[in-house]
N, C-alpha and C positions, 0 to 999 in steps of 0.2 A: 570626611565624607568619602565613600568609596567611589571608584570610577564606574561609570555606566555608559551604555550606548543608547542614544535616543533613537526610537524607531523612525526610519526615514519618512519625512512628511510627504514626500512626493509619491509614495506607494499607495495605490488605491485598489480595492477589489475589482473595479471596473476598468477595462482598457478604454472603452468608449461607449456612449449610449446615443441612440437616435430616437427622437419623438416622431412617431408615425401616427398622427391623429390621436385616437384614444389609446394607442398602444405604444409602449416604450420598449425598444429593443436594446439590450445591453450585452456586450461581450465581456465576460469576466475571465480573469486569469485562471480560475479553477476550471472553467469549461475549456479554455484553450489548452490547459494541461492535459485534460482527458483526450482532446482531439489530437494533440501532438503525440501523446503517448501511444494512441492506437495507430497512427500513421507511421511513426518511427518503428514501432514493434512489427507492423506488417511488412515494412521494407526489409527489416533485419531478418525475419524468417524467410522471406523470398530470397534474400542473398544467401542464406544458409542452404536452402534446398537446391540452389544452383551450384553448390559445391558438394557433389556426391561423396568426396573423400572424407567429409566430416562425419558421415553417418555409418552405422553398422553395415558391414558388407560392402562399403563404398557405393551404396545405393540410397538415394534420397527417398524417403517414404511418401513424400507429397510432391505435387507440382505447384508452380506459382498460382495456377487457377484454383487449386484446392485452398491455398492460403488466403486468397481473396474471399472465398466462401466462409472460411474459418473466421475471418475478421468480423463478418456480420453476426455470426453466432456468439462470438466473444463479447461484442459490444452489448448485445441484448443481455447476456449473462451477467456482465459486470454491472450494468445499470440496474437491472431488476434485483439481482442479488445484493448489491451494495445498498440499495434503498430499503429492501426488506430486512437486511441485516441490521441496519441502523434502527429501524422500527422495533425489531424484536429484542435486540441486545441492549439498546441504550434508552429508549423511551416508549416501552410498550403501553404503559398506563395512559400517557398523553394521547397516543394515536388510537388507542381503543376508544377514547372519548371523542376524538376528532378524526374519524376514519377517512374522510374526504381529503385531508391534508397529506395522506400517504402518497397521493398522486402528485403533489406539488414539489417535485424534485428540484425545481428552480429555486426554491426557498432554502436549499442546502440540506445536509443530513445524509451522509453516505458512510458506510462501514467498509473498511478494507477487507476484513474477514468475511463479511457477507458477499462482497464483490468477488473475492477469491472462490468462495463456495459456488456462486452462480457461474463463474467462468469455468470452474472444474466440471460442473454438470453439463454446461454447454459443450465443452471440449469432448467429453465422453460420448455425448449424443452425436456430435459431428463425426467422431472417429468410427462409431458403430455404423452410422448411416453410409459412410464412404469407404468402409473396409480398410481403414488405416489403423495401424497399431496405436492403442491409447497411449502407450509410453512415448511414442514419437510426438503426438499432439501435446502431451503434458510437458515434455522436455522443451518443445518449441516455445510454449507459452512461458515456462519458467525462465527461459533464456532472455526474454525481452521485458518481463514485468518490472525489473528494476528501473527501466527507463521511465515508465509511468509513475512509479513510486517516487522517484527523485523529483520529477516535475510537479507531482501532486503536493509533496511536502514543501517545495518552494512556494507554491501558490498558497498553502496554509500560512506560511510566514507573511506573504504579501497581504493576506486577509486579516492578519493579526489575530489568529485563532489558534487553539490547541497549544498555548504557551505552557511554560513549566512553572515550578515552584519558585518563590523568591530566592534571590541569590545575591551575594556581595562579590562574586567573581567579576573580573574586569570585562568579560564579554557578556555580562547580563544586559538585557535589552529592556528599556522602558516602553512597554506597549501602550497604545492608546486605549481608551474606554476602560472596561472592567479589569483589563490587564494591569493597569496602573494602581489598582486598589489592593493593598496588602493588609494583613492582620494588624490591629492597632499596636501590637508590641513590636512590629518590624521597625528597625531604626532607619531613618533617612529615606532616600528615594526608593521607590518600589521597582527594582529591576528583577527580571525573571530569566530563567534558563530559556534560550531559544531552542526548545526541543524540536521544533519543526526542522531546524537546520541540522540538529543531531541526527534526526531520522533521514533527512535527505542525504547526509554523508554516509551513514551506515547502510540503510536499506536501498539507497539509490546508487551512489557512486562506488562505495566499497564492494557491495554485493555484485553490482554490474561488472566491475573489473575482475573480480574472482571468477565469475561465470564466463566472461569473455576469454580469460586465460585458459580455463579448463576446456572450453569448446575448441579454441583455435590451436592450443599447444599441447593439450593432454588427451585429446580424443574423447572428450566428455560425452558427446552425442552417440558414440559407439556403444555406450553402456546404458541400456534401457533404464529409465527412472533415476539415473545418477544425478543429472542436472536438476531434476525436480527435487530430489532429496537435499541437494546442496542449497537450493533456494529456500526450501521450507526451514532447514536448520538454521541458516544464517539469518534469515528474516526473523524467525521466531526468537532467537537469542538477542538480536538487536532490539526488537520491540520490547522484550522483557526488560532489558537493561535500561532503555530510555524511559520506561514507565516509572522508574524510581525518581526521575526528575520532572516528569510530566504531571500537570494538574489533572486529577480525575474530573469527570463531568459533574455538574452540580447535583444531579439526581442521586449520584453515589455518595457524595459528601453529605447529603441530607440523611442518609441511612447510617453512615459510618464516618467518624471524624477524620479518618485517613483516606476515605474513598475506597476502601476494600470491598469486594463482593464476596470474598472468602477470607475469613479471619482465622489465623493460626496463632493464638496467644497474642503476643505483642506485635506479631508480624501478620502479613496477609498478602493477598493477591488482588490486583486491580482487574477490571474487566479485560483490559488489553493483555495482561499477563495470563489470565485464565484462558483466553481464546488462543494465545500464542503457544502455550506449553504443549498442547497436543500436536501442534505443527512441528515442534522440535522433535518430539518422539517419533512421529511419522517420518520426518525427514531422515533421522538417523537410521530407522528401519529400512527405508528405501535405499540409502547409500550402501548399507550392508548387503541388502538383497541384490543390488546391481552388480556387486563384485562377483556374484555367482554367475551372472550372465555375461561377464567380460570375455571378449573374444580371445581365443588362444593366440599367443604370439606366432608370427610367421616363421 
């Protein structure tokens, strides 16, 4: 029998809940991850704009007051975009039949790619309204998104969701519920790749450290769109890689035995890979373009 790791029994999706008459208030780890991600991201951008030497021309493009206003725009963009992205990318048929449930965000169902699209639109509108370079807003957002990504993926693990394919590797985790059900031909205990932790490490910790180094040591914010390009490229490559071990959603498995949305002979692309591939191409293009705008050495 191969070694496995049992999912910690003390981990629960809810931190606490309170019964208030006919209403129950519950604080979930996933909600706390969103709140903490927004707050930490806000404070990091404020810290950056207070250090003019980090920016092009040694001049910060925003004030702390601007950043507070930007936070409101981004929260709306992430929540609306994330929810609509999940509806359109992952379960359009279901929500077409149950349109009122689109509004029930507390029931779960958010898409990172949709949230990113919503935040991007919100950022552009904010930049245009306040006369701030769109590149500065985009780079500021890209600089802090890994914080929210890392916290979000950890909360996915706590929720015992978005797990990976069965594995006999020693760090495979036996998740509760349907996560513990493997194909009949699988030998022994059904342990799975903890793909939530893979993503937390790549999209959160690694990407965050790379961006922190580029911003603080390599003048990354002095090159418009450079940090945005780095974020899109590394996130996209990380997501594409992890998708090889992550279980596709049930609706995609119902259409294709491997869960592919685009099949190329014996191989194919999952929905996560399909949405991430354009991010990589755009990211590389932005990195190359940003080199043209690099300030001349003194």
